[in-house]
C-alpha positions as CSV (number, residue, x, y, z in Angstrom):
1,M,-26.6,25.9,39.1
2,L,-24.3,23.3,40.7
3,E,-20.8,23.9,42.0
4,I,-18.7,21.2,43.6
5,H,-15.5,22.2,45.4
6,A,-12.8,19.8,46.7
7,L,-15.5,17.2,47.5
8,E,-14.3,14.1,49.4
9,S,-16.2,11.0,50.6
10,H,-15.2,7.8,52.3
11,Y,-16.5,4.3,52.8
12,G,-15.1,3.7,56.3
13,R,-11.3,4.5,55.9
14,I,-11.4,3.9,52.1
15,P,-11.6,7.2,50.0
16,A,-14.1,7.1,47.3
17,L,-14.1,10.7,46.1
18,K,-10.8,12.6,46.3
19,G,-11.2,16.3,45.8
20,I,-13.8,16.6,43.1
21,D,-14.3,19.9,41.4
22,L,-17.0,20.3,38.8
23,S,-19.9,22.6,37.8
24,V,-23.2,22.4,36.0
25,A,-24.7,25.5,34.5
26,E,-28.5,26.0,34.2
27,G,-29.9,24.4,31.1
28,E,-26.8,22.2,30.5
29,L,-26.5,18.5,30.1
30,V,-23.3,17.5,31.7
31,A,-22.1,13.9,31.5
32,L,-19.7,12.0,33.9
33,V,-18.1,8.9,32.5
34,G,-15.7,6.4,34.0
35,A,-15.1,2.8,34.6
36,N,-17.1,0.7,37.0
37,G,-16.0,1.5,40.6
38,A,-14.6,5.0,39.6
39,G,-16.9,6.7,42.1
40,K,-19.7,7.9,39.8
41,T,-22.6,6.6,41.8
42,T,-21.0,7.7,45.0
43,L,-20.8,11.3,43.7
44,L,-24.5,11.3,42.7
45,R,-25.4,9.9,46.1
46,A,-23.4,12.6,47.8
47,L,-25.3,15.2,45.7
48,S,-28.6,13.6,46.7
49,G,-27.6,13.7,50.4
50,V,-27.6,10.0,51.0
51,Q,-23.8,9.6,51.0
52,R,-21.8,11.3,53.7
53,V,-19.4,14.0,52.6
54,S,-16.0,14.0,54.4
55,A,-14.8,17.4,53.0
56,G,-15.5,20.0,50.5
57,Q,-18.5,22.0,49.5
58,V,-21.7,21.6,47.4
59,L,-23.4,24.8,46.2
60,F,-26.8,24.7,44.6
61,R,-27.9,28.0,43.0
62,G,-25.4,29.8,45.2
63,E,-26.5,28.2,48.5
64,D,-24.3,25.9,50.5
65,I,-26.2,22.5,50.8
66,T,-23.2,20.4,51.8
67,R,-25.0,19.3,55.1
68,A,-28.6,19.5,53.9
69,S,-30.8,16.4,54.3
70,S,-31.8,14.4,51.3
71,D,-35.5,15.3,51.6
72,A,-34.5,19.1,51.8
73,R,-32.5,18.6,48.6
74,V,-35.6,17.2,46.8
75,R,-37.5,20.3,47.9
76,F,-34.7,22.5,46.7
77,G,-35.1,20.8,43.2
78,I,-32.4,18.1,43.1
79,V,-34.0,14.8,42.1
80,Q,-32.1,11.5,41.3
81,V,-33.1,8.7,39.0
82,P,-31.2,5.8,40.8
83,E,-29.1,3.1,39.2
84,G,-31.1,0.0,38.6
85,R,-34.4,2.0,38.4
86,L,-35.6,0.8,41.8
87,V,-39.3,1.0,41.1
88,F,-41.7,-0.2,43.7
89,A,-42.6,-3.5,42.0
90,P,-45.9,-4.4,43.8
91,L,-47.4,-0.9,43.4
92,S,-49.1,0.3,40.2
93,V,-47.4,2.4,37.6
94,E,-49.5,5.4,38.7
95,D,-48.8,4.9,42.4
96,N,-45.1,4.8,41.6
97,L,-45.4,8.1,39.8
98,R,-47.5,9.8,42.5
99,L,-44.9,8.8,45.1
100,G,-42.4,10.9,43.1
101,G,-44.7,14.0,43.5
102,Y,-44.9,13.7,47.3
103,T,-43.5,17.2,47.8
104,R,-46.2,18.7,45.5
105,T,-49.8,19.7,46.2
106,R,-52.5,17.4,44.9
107,G,-53.2,19.7,42.0
108,E,-49.5,20.1,41.0
109,S,-49.1,16.3,41.3
110,T,-52.1,15.7,39.0
111,S,-50.8,18.2,36.4
112,A,-47.3,16.6,36.5
113,L,-48.8,13.2,36.1
114,E,-50.5,14.2,32.8
115,Q,-47.2,15.7,31.6
116,V,-45.4,12.4,32.3
117,F,-48.2,10.4,30.5
118,A,-47.8,12.7,27.6
119,M,-44.1,12.0,27.5
120,F,-44.4,8.3,28.0
121,P,-47.8,7.1,26.5
122,A,-46.9,3.5,27.3
123,L,-47.1,4.4,31.0
124,R,-50.6,5.7,30.6
125,E,-51.7,2.5,28.9
126,R,-50.2,0.5,31.8
127,R,-51.1,2.9,34.7
128,R,-52.9,0.2,36.6
129,Q,-50.3,-2.6,36.2
130,P,-47.8,-3.4,38.9
131,A,-44.5,-1.8,38.1
132,G,-42.7,-5.1,38.4
133,T,-44.5,-6.5,35.4
134,L,-43.0,-3.7,33.0
135,S,-40.1,-4.4,30.7
136,G,-36.7,-3.0,31.6
137,G,-37.1,-0.1,29.2
138,Q,-40.6,0.7,30.5
139,Q,-39.3,0.6,34.1
140,Q,-36.6,3.0,33.1
141,M,-39.2,5.3,31.7
142,L,-41.2,4.9,34.9
143,A,-38.1,5.8,37.0
144,I,-37.5,9.0,34.9
145,G,-41.2,9.9,35.0
146,R,-41.2,9.4,38.8
147,A,-38.4,11.8,39.1
148,M,-40.1,14.4,36.8
149,M,-43.1,14.3,39.1
150,A,-41.0,16.3,41.5
151,R,-40.5,19.1,38.9
152,P,-36.7,18.9,39.3
153,K,-34.5,22.0,38.7
154,L,-31.5,19.6,38.5
155,L,-32.1,16.0,37.3
156,L,-29.4,13.4,38.4
157,L,-29.5,10.4,36.0
158,D,-27.5,7.3,37.2
159,E,-26.8,4.7,34.5
160,P,-30.1,5.1,32.6
161,S,-29.0,2.8,29.8
162,M,-27.8,-0.1,32.1
163,G,-29.0,-3.5,31.0
164,L,-31.1,-2.3,28.0
165,A,-30.9,-3.4,24.4
166,P,-29.3,-1.0,21.9
167,R,-32.6,0.1,20.5
168,L,-33.9,1.0,24.0
169,V,-30.7,2.8,24.8
170,E,-31.4,5.0,21.8
171,E,-34.9,5.7,23.0
172,I,-33.7,6.5,26.6
173,F,-31.1,9.0,25.3
174,A,-33.7,10.5,22.9
175,T,-35.8,11.1,26.0
176,V,-32.8,12.7,27.8
177,R,-32.3,15.0,24.9
178,E,-36.0,15.9,25.0
179,L,-35.9,16.7,28.7
180,K,-32.9,19.0,28.1
181,A,-34.7,20.7,25.2
182,C,-37.6,21.4,27.5
183,G,-35.2,23.3,29.9
184,T,-34.3,20.6,32.4
185,T,-30.7,20.8,33.7
186,I,-29.2,17.3,33.7
187,F,-26.2,15.7,35.3
188,L,-25.8,12.3,33.6
189,V,-23.7,9.3,34.7
190,D,-23.4,6.4,32.3
191,Q,-20.9,3.7,31.4
192,N,-21.9,4.1,27.8
193,A,-19.4,6.8,27.3
194,H,-20.0,7.3,23.6
195,A,-23.8,7.9,24.1
196,A,-23.4,10.0,27.2
197,L,-20.7,12.4,25.6
198,S,-22.6,12.5,22.3
199,A,-25.6,13.9,24.2
200,A,-23.7,16.2,26.6
201,D,-22.7,19.8,26.3
202,R,-19.8,19.1,28.6
203,G,-18.3,16.1,30.2
204,Y,-16.0,15.0,32.9
205,V,-14.0,11.7,33.2
206,L,-13.6,10.2,36.6
207,E,-10.9,7.7,37.5
208,T,-10.6,6.2,41.0
209,G,-12.3,9.1,42.6
210,R,-10.6,11.9,40.7
211,I,-11.5,14.0,37.7
212,V,-8.8,13.4,35.1
213,H,-10.3,15.0,32.0
214,S,-13.0,17.6,31.3
215,G,-14.2,19.5,28.2
216,A,-17.0,19.8,25.7
217,G,-18.7,16.5,25.0
218,A,-17.6,16.5,21.3
219,Q,-14.0,17.4,22.4
220,L,-13.8,14.4,24.8
221,L,-15.1,12.1,22.1
222,Q,-12.1,13.0,20.0
223,D,-9.6,12.8,22.8
224,G,-7.2,9.9,22.1
225,Q,-6.8,8.9,25.7
226,V,-10.6,8.9,26.3
227,Q,-11.1,6.9,23.1
228,R,-8.6,4.2,24.1
229,A,-9.8,4.0,27.7
230,Y,-13.6,4.2,27.2
231,L,-14.6,4.1,23.6
232,G,-12.8,1.0,22.4
233,V,-10.9,3.0,19.7
């Protein structure tokens, strides 16, 4: 579904991505792990079209989208859940969700809203509340639900466990597994390497803008270098 070839991106003259090659097959859950500042969020922003690409190519379902606008990519089916959730705090939970379905017809949006409420019953109960009054875990559910309103073919998840208590981290990753089981293709970035690789079919390790390891999620969990660097073993 997604192919990235020799992708580069810069902040001014500073290289952030240095020749990234990776792929995500339809139906897969692929994790990208690495230290803070390795370039993980930059890569997701480049895939979403909000970070300029300096070189390389991004193919989505065989089509070159390297220069496509961010809104065009949403219509193609690439939808990102941003780091830090970034809900619209003054707006209601329901209005936040409906904003996620802006590319859909009214009927499609209403149908998707019911599916999100079925997945996250707590959001239905709080549909009239301002999003800013939700707990951190509920806001993460809202951010994921908002993305699902767009009916993504490829869901980009940026640090979904950030700032959450261990119990809530388990709930969020259970949701990620549920989304995959329902057929959603997922590219997941998270500093919680153990949780991310445990959930993933395959994984990549990013260091200072370069892919340094790749393999099955279970294989990377057993890799001695990955254990020492990211798993505290």
